[in-house]
N, C-alpha and C positions, 0 to 999 in steps of 0.2 A: 621384917619378913613380909613378902608378898602375900596378900590375902585374896583367895579366889571367892567368887560368888557360889560356885558349885563344884564339888569334887564327886566324881562318879567312880565307884569301884566295880570294874567289869565292863567289857566292851562288846557283849553279845547284843542280840536284837533289842534288849531292853536298854542296856547302857549306852550303846552308840547312838541309838535313836533319841534317847533323852539328851545326850550331848549335843546332837545336831539341832534339836528343837530348842533346847535352852540357849545355845549360842545364837540361834536365829531370833531369839527374843532378848538379845543384848546382855545375856549373862556371861560372865567370865568363867569359862568351863575348863576343868582339868579331868581327863579320863585316865584311870590307872588300870593297866592290864598286865597280868603276870605271864600270859601265854600269847596267843596270836590274836590280832585285832579281828573282831567279828564274832568271837566266842564259839560256843559249841555249834550253834545253828549253821554258821558259815563254814567252819573248818571241819567239824566232825558230825554234823547232823543233817539238817534240812537240805542244804544245798548239795553236798556230795552224794547223799543217798538219792536225791531226785535226778541228778545227772545219770547215775547208774540205772535208775528206773526208766529214764527216758530212752537209754540205749536198749533196755529190755523191751520197752513198748514198741520201739521202732522195729526190733527183731520180730515181734509178734505180728506187726502189720505186714512185714515182708513175707512172712510165712503164709499169711492170708491173701497175698496179692493175686494169686492165680484166679481167685473167685472174681476179681475185678478186671481180669483180662491181662494181667501183668505177670509174666512167668519169669521167676528168678531162680537160677540153678546154682548149686555149689555154694550155699551160704556158709560162711565161717564166722566164728566169734573171735575177735582179737582182744582178749581181756586186758592185755598191756595197753592197748590204745584207749580202751574205755577208761582205765586208770589215769592215763596221761591227760585225757580230756577233762576228767574230774578235777585233777590238780590245776589245770589251766583255768577252768571256770572259777574255782575257788580263789586262785591267785588274782585273776582279773577283778573279781568282785571286792576282794580285800583291798586292792589298789584303789578301787573306786571310793571306798570309805576313807582311805588315807587322803585322797585328793579332797574330799569334802571336809575333812578335819582341817587340812591346811587352809582351804578357802574360808572357813569360818573361824580360823584362828583358835582352834581347840588344842590345848596342850595335852599331849599324850606321853605318859610316863610308864615305862616298862618296869615292873617290879611287884613285890608282894606287899599288900597294904594291911595295916593294923590301925583300928580306930582307938585313939587314946582318950578322947573326951569329945564333947559335942561339937567342937570346932577344930579338932586336931586329928590329922591322919598321918601316920608314919609309914613311909615307903622305903624299905631296906635301909633304915636309919635316918633318912631325910624327913624332916618335919614339914607338913603342909598345913596351912591355916585356911579354913573355909567357912563361909556363913552357913552353907547347907551341904549335906552329904546324901547321896543316893547309893544304896547297896544294891548291886545288880550282878551278883556272883553266880547265878544260874544253878545248874545241877549236873550230876554225873551219873553214869550207868550204875544201877544197883547190882550188887553181887548176891551170891547164895552161900550160905554157910557150908563149908566143906568142899565148895567148888570154886577154886580160885582162878581168876583170869591170868593166863600167861601170854595171851595174844599170839601164840604159836599153834596151839591145839584148841584151847578154850578161849573164846573171844568175847569181849564186850562189844556193844554196838559201835563204840569208837574204834576199837582195834580191828574189827572186821573190814573197815574201810581201807585198811592198809594191806590187806591180803593181796599177794601178787600173782596167785595162781588159782584158777577155779578148782575148788575141791570136787571130787567125784560124789561125795556124800556129805550132807550137812544136817545136823540135828539142832533145831532151834528150841530152846527152853523159853516158853512164853508165847502165847498166841494173841497178844495185844497188837496195837498199831505197829510198833517197831518190828515185832516178830513177823507179822503178816506182810509187811512191806519187804523185808529181806527175803522172805519165802518167795515172794513174787519175783524179785530180782534173780535169785540164784536158780530157781526152778526154770524160769524162761531161758536163762543162759546155759542150761544143760545139767545142772547139779541135781542129784536125787535128794529131795528135802523131806525131813520129818519134823513136825511140830508137836511138842508135848506141852499141854496147857493144864494147869492145876484146876481151873474152874470147869464148868460143864459146857462151855462154849467159847468160841473165839470172839474177839472184839466186843467185850462186854459194855463198852461205852456206846455202842450202837444198838439199834432195835434187834430183837430176836430174829425178825425176818431177814434183815440185812446180814446178821451174823451167820444164820443158817445157810443163806444163799452163798455167802463167801466160802463157807466150809465145803459146800457141794462143788463149787467152781474149782477150788484148790484140789480137791480129790480127783476131779475129772482130768486135771492137768498132771496128775501123778504125785501130788504131795500127800504124804501120809499124815493124817491129823489124829492125834490121840488126846482126848479130853478127859477131865476128872482123874488126872494122874500126875504124879510128882516124880521128878528125877531124884533118886536117893543117893546115887554114887556114880562116879566116873572113874574107871580104872584105865590107866595108860599102859597098854601092852601092844605096842605097834599101833594098830587101829584102836580107837577109843571104844571101850565097852561101857555102855550106859545102862545102869540098873533102874528100872521103872517100878513105881509102887504097885502096879497091877501085875507084877511078877515077870514081866518081859525083860529080856536083856537085848539091847539094840547095839549095833556097831555103826560107827560113823568116822569119817576121816577128820572132820572138824565139828566143834560145838560152838554155837552162839548162845550166850545168855542174854535174854531180852525180857527182864522181869520188872522193868520200871526204872525210875530215876530217884536219886538221893540229893537233897539240897546241899549246896556248898556254903556252909556257915561256920565251919571250924577255923580257928586261927585268926579270926578277925578281931578278937577281943571284945565281942559283943556283951557277953554276960558280965564281964569285968566293969562295964560302964552302965549296966542296968537295962540293956535291951533284952527283952524276953524271947525265949525260944520255946515253941510249943510243938512237941512231937517232931523235933528236928527242923522245924521251919521258923523263920523270923515272924513274930507276931506283929501285925500292923492293924491300924484302924481302917475305916472306910475311905480315908483320904490317903492311905498308904504311908502314914506316919508310924514310926516305931514308938516305943515308950519315951524316947527323947524326941521332942516335937520338931526339931530341925533336921533330923536324920530320917530319911525315907528308905523303904526297901521295895523292890519290884521284881516281877518275873517269877521264875521257878523256885526261888528261895523263900517265898513268903507263904503264909497261911492264906488260903482262899484262891479260887479260880483254877482253871486248868493249866497244866504245864505245856504251854504252846508258845512258839516264837512270836506270833502276832499278838498274843495276849501280853507278852512282856513289852512289846513296843507300845501297845495301848497304855500299859502301866507307866512307862517312861514318860510319855507325853502328859498323862494325867498328873503324875508327881510334879513335873515341871510347872504345869498350870497352877497347882496348889502352892508351889514355891513362889510363883509370880503373883499370888493373891487372887487368882481366878478359881475359886474353890469349886471342886468337882468331886463327887462321890464315885467310887469304882462301881461299875455295873457290868457283870459278866454274863448276863442273861442272853445277850445277842452276840457272843463270841463264837464264830463257826469252828467246827471240828472237821479236819480233813484227813482222810486215809488214802494214801497213794498206792493202793493195790490196783489190780486190773480185773474187773472195772474198779474205778475209784468209788469211794463212799464219802459223802460230806453231809453235815447236818448243822442245824442251829436250833437252839431252844430245846424243848423236851422231846424225847422220842415217844413212840406210842405207849410203851409200858410205863414210862415215867409219868406221862400225862394221865393215864387211867388210874395210877396209884395216888395221884395228887388231887384230881378233880373228878366229880361225878358226871359232869356235863362235857363229854368229849366226843368229837365227831372226826372221822378219818376219811380222807379222799385220796385215792391211789390211782396213778396213771402209769402204764408200762411203757418202757422205751420202745417196745415192739410196735406201739401205736404211733410212734414219731416217724414222719417221712424222712427226716434227716438221719436219724439213727438207722433206719432201714437201708437207705441208699449208701451209707458208709459201712454197712455191715457190722454195726455195733448195737445190737438190739437187746443185750442183756442188761436188765436193771429196771428201775422204777423211780418215780417221785411220789412221796407221801406227805400230804399236808395234814397236820394235826391241829385242830381248832376246837372252838366251842360253838354253842348254838347262836351266839351273837356274831360269829364270823371272825372272831379274834384269833390271830395266829399264836398257837402255843409252841409249835415247832415245825420244822420242815426237814425231811431227810431225802437225800438223793443218792441212789446207787446206779452208776452207769458212766458212760463216756463223758469226760470233762466235768464230772460232778464237782470237783474241787474249785473249778472256775465258776460254774453255774451257781454255787452256793452264795456267791456275792449278791445276787439278786434276792435270794431268800433272806439273807442277813439284812439287806436294806429294807425289805418289806416288813420283817419282824421289828426291826429297830425303830422304824418310822411309824409303826402302828397301823399300817394299811389293812383295811378290812378285806377278807378273802373274796367277797363279792366284787369289790372294787378291783382286786387283782385280776379277776376274770375279764375285766373290761380293758386291761392294758394290752395294746396291740404289739405283738411280737413279729419280727421278720419271718418270712417263710421261704424256703425250709430252713429252720434252725432248731438246734436242740432246746433252746430256751422256750419254745412253744409249749413244752411240757408243763410250765407254770400255769399258763392260761388254761390248758386242758384240765389239769387237776383242780384249779379254782372253779371251773365250770361244773365239774363233778360235785364238788363240795356244795355249790350253790344250787344244785338241782337242775342245771341247764347243760348237761353233758353234750359235747359235740361229737368227738371221734371215739365214743365208747357207748356201749349199750347199757 
């Protein structure tokens, strides 16, 4: 029987990146996928939602164009065309991964995998032998007790991507990243959106300042935001009748449940061979090894770290390096978080509240987008950059809310990960006029040498 160096279960951004990296380092790699190549991110997550968000953002810019001297009349939304483009982008990117797999001679097997022992994986009855295994099975949308997905009236974040007609009204259960991103899409395209969030604010992974600002922006755009409330029951009587814990009964044409994600760990045979599961997640050590030292697990299905596509890719490369003998410990302290609302929110490290709760010596520097020449000339002045540091000038975290925040956070991530001092950051020359100048401005404020602020 042919023995592989590495079998990877799952082909999402963790699994397929691990496969490409491992093959590029001369490992004989086999990837097993029971669904579509690319996993949730490519097929039902990051990519299709961002295609829709891009269309929504373009529509917003067109609506604002008269301020810039460009008059556009009779704007219409062709939702079918948006969906067609979404499928085209996904298909092209999936084909790109397939091409890379062929070029690097990665074996792709379609089927359902069960791990039988430390070196044996069975795929629909066929036995594969491997020196190492990486579990990269990802996660799926979480449901709510008594509120079942039917993806006709009540949708998961996967199912809503297949909707073929814009609903007139949409109620979103959950005001986290996924809920707020879909609220941005559908509100911009013309749907009346309501968000119901159990906690006292939206986007609890971000600072209270960013969270509150996003709530104000959404409300200004016509989104109803209800916090500190729970959806207790949904009755289907023509339109959906939604009973809220605050006593209100709301009506909506469609409901989206966006209350988090659940790891995909069942059916793999893990506990039968001694791999530990903790609160639904696969337990791993700092090197991403499970209780069986040649079996690794990465991405959304493991204990530790955020549930993000780029974190899964980082895990995949790190696991391969450990397999190759280049031992590396996982470090998630500089993994950026991106929220593709309008405006975008992105951050790395600790937010203001987290830093103050953890350290006594915290200093904050904040610079508004309104002070940026580039933001002003493009008409996108909503937002800020906030540097969170200590008296030594060490970066504890950086948060950006504003135009292109999810791209700009790359510089913040580099600065934090490389340990650059905030005073030194103020000396880095940025092109003018660019949005990236906000880093230099905030760093000057932090260092007591403010330029374009009082």
